[in-house]
C-alpha positions as CSV (number, residue, x, y, z in Angstrom):
1,M,-12.8,-10.8,-47.3
2,E,-10.1,-12.5,-49.3
3,N,-6.5,-12.4,-48.3
4,I,-4.5,-11.5,-51.4
5,N,-0.8,-12.5,-51.2
6,Y,0.6,-10.3,-53.9
7,G,3.4,-12.7,-54.7
8,R,5.0,-13.1,-51.3
9,E,4.4,-15.2,-48.2
10,L,2.6,-13.7,-45.2
11,N,5.1,-14.9,-42.7
12,C,8.0,-13.1,-44.3
13,P,8.9,-9.5,-43.7
14,P,9.0,-7.2,-46.8
15,S,12.3,-7.1,-48.6
16,Y,14.0,-3.7,-48.8
17,E,15.8,-4.8,-51.9
18,S,12.6,-4.7,-54.0
19,R,11.8,-1.7,-56.2
20,S,8.8,-0.6,-54.1
21,Y,11.0,0.5,-51.2
22,E,13.6,3.2,-51.2
23,R,16.3,3.7,-48.6
24,L,16.3,7.0,-46.7
25,K,19.3,9.2,-47.0
26,E,21.4,9.7,-43.9
27,E,20.5,13.3,-43.4
28,V,17.1,14.6,-44.3
29,E,16.6,18.3,-44.7
30,F,13.2,20.0,-44.9
31,P,13.4,23.4,-46.6
32,N,10.7,25.9,-45.7
33,S,9.1,28.4,-48.0
34,S,12.1,30.8,-47.8
35,G,14.6,28.0,-48.7
36,Q,16.1,27.7,-45.2
37,T,16.4,24.3,-43.6
38,I,14.4,23.7,-40.4
39,Q,16.3,22.3,-37.4
40,S,14.6,20.7,-34.5
41,T,15.8,20.4,-31.0
42,V,14.8,17.7,-28.6
43,V,15.0,18.5,-24.9
44,T,14.8,15.6,-22.5
45,I,13.8,16.6,-18.9
46,V,14.6,14.0,-16.3
47,P,12.9,14.5,-12.9
48,D,15.4,14.7,-10.1
49,S,13.1,13.0,-7.5
50,P,9.9,11.0,-7.6
51,P,6.7,12.9,-7.5
52,I,5.3,13.8,-4.1
53,R,2.2,11.7,-3.2
54,D,-0.5,13.6,-1.3
55,H,-2.7,10.6,-0.5
56,I,-5.9,12.5,-1.3
57,I,-7.9,9.5,-2.6
58,W,-7.1,7.5,0.5
59,S,-8.0,10.4,2.7
60,L,-11.3,10.9,0.9
61,F,-12.1,7.2,1.3
62,N,-11.3,7.4,5.0
63,T,-13.4,10.5,5.4
64,V,-16.5,9.0,3.7
65,Y,-16.4,5.4,4.9
66,M,-14.1,5.0,7.9
67,N,-14.0,8.4,9.7
68,F,-12.9,7.0,13.1
69,C,-12.7,9.9,15.6
70,C,-12.5,12.3,12.6
71,L,-9.0,11.0,11.7
72,G,-10.1,10.6,8.1
73,L,-11.3,14.3,7.9
74,L,-8.0,15.4,9.4
75,A,-6.1,13.3,6.9
76,F,-8.1,14.9,4.1
77,V,-7.3,18.4,5.3
78,F,-3.6,17.6,5.4
79,S,-3.8,16.0,1.9
80,V,-5.3,19.2,0.5
81,K,-2.6,21.3,2.2
82,S,0.0,19.0,0.7
83,R,-1.4,19.4,-2.7
84,D,-1.5,23.2,-2.3
85,R,2.1,23.2,-1.2
86,K,3.1,21.0,-4.2
87,L,1.4,23.4,-6.6
88,H,3.2,26.4,-5.1
89,G,6.5,24.6,-5.5
90,D,7.3,24.1,-1.8
91,K,8.5,20.5,-1.8
92,H,9.6,20.4,1.9
93,G,6.1,21.7,3.0
94,A,4.4,19.3,0.7
95,L,6.4,16.3,2.0
96,S,5.7,17.3,5.6
97,Y,1.9,17.6,5.1
98,A,1.9,14.4,3.0
99,S,3.7,12.5,5.7
100,T,1.2,13.7,8.3
101,A,-1.8,12.8,6.0
102,R,-0.3,9.3,5.5
103,S,0.1,8.7,9.2
104,L,-3.4,9.8,9.9
105,N,-4.7,7.6,7.1
106,I,-2.9,4.6,8.5
107,A,-4.2,5.3,12.0
108,S,-7.8,5.8,10.7
109,T,-7.7,2.7,8.6
110,V,-6.3,0.4,11.3
111,L,-8.5,1.7,14.1
112,S,-11.7,1.5,11.9
113,I,-10.9,-2.1,10.8
114,L,-10.1,-3.0,14.5
115,F,-13.4,-1.4,15.6
116,I,-15.3,-3.4,13.0
117,V,-13.6,-6.7,13.9
118,I,-14.3,-6.2,17.6
119,G,-17.9,-5.3,16.8
120,I,-18.3,-8.5,14.8
121,I,-16.7,-10.6,17.6
122,I,-19.0,-9.0,20.2
123,F,-22.0,-9.7,18.0
124,I,-21.1,-13.3,17.5
125,V,-20.5,-13.8,21.3
126,Q,-23.9,-12.2,22.1
127,M,-25.7,-14.5,19.6
128,V,-24.0,-17.6,21.1
129,N,-25.0,-16.5,24.6
130,L,-28.6,-15.8,23.4
131,A,-28.8,-19.2,21.8
132,Q,-27.5,-20.9,25.0
133,S,-30.0,-19.0,27.2
134,I,-32.9,-19.9,24.9
135,Q,-31.8,-23.6,25.0
136,Q,-31.6,-23.5,28.8
137,Q,-35.0,-21.8,29.1
138,Q,-36.5,-24.5,26.9
139,Q,-35.0,-27.3,29.0
140,Y,-36.2,-25.6,32.2
141,N,-39.7,-25.2,30.8
142,H,-39.7,-28.9,29.7
143,V,-38.7,-30.1,33.2
144,D,-41.1,-27.7,34.9
145,L,-44.0,-28.9,32.8
146,N,-43.2,-32.6,33.4
147,G,-42.9,-31.9,37.1
148,R,-46.3,-30.3,37.5
149,Y,-48.4,-32.5,35.2
150,G,-46.5,-35.6,35.0
151,K,-45.2,-38.2,37.4
């Protein structure tokens, strides 16, 4: 496609002094069909406190993947209770249940990660011990064979 300049440079903003633009009046009135002017009102609602977090996604994740001693399931139950309290307008109850769900989620996540790390460490130690015992067995068999049939 061609870029047509129409007599002005592309880098310059349009001029409001030209005839193609008209300045708006200070007050614009829109009459309706009966001849009355329509007035609009803008209401700005500012929340007085931040929204209550119910931690339901974190609880669901802990329930499905890291349900250490059913802590994830308990956190999910408290998250659902917090969401119900929030929908009923009980902010104090919702905050209480959300705080409990958060604590249970933290405990579940930390204990699950700790359990996984300890399991990995035990697995590595067992593999090292197995490799050492195999190496000692091979050395013992080599000496035993040389002792019987050799010198």
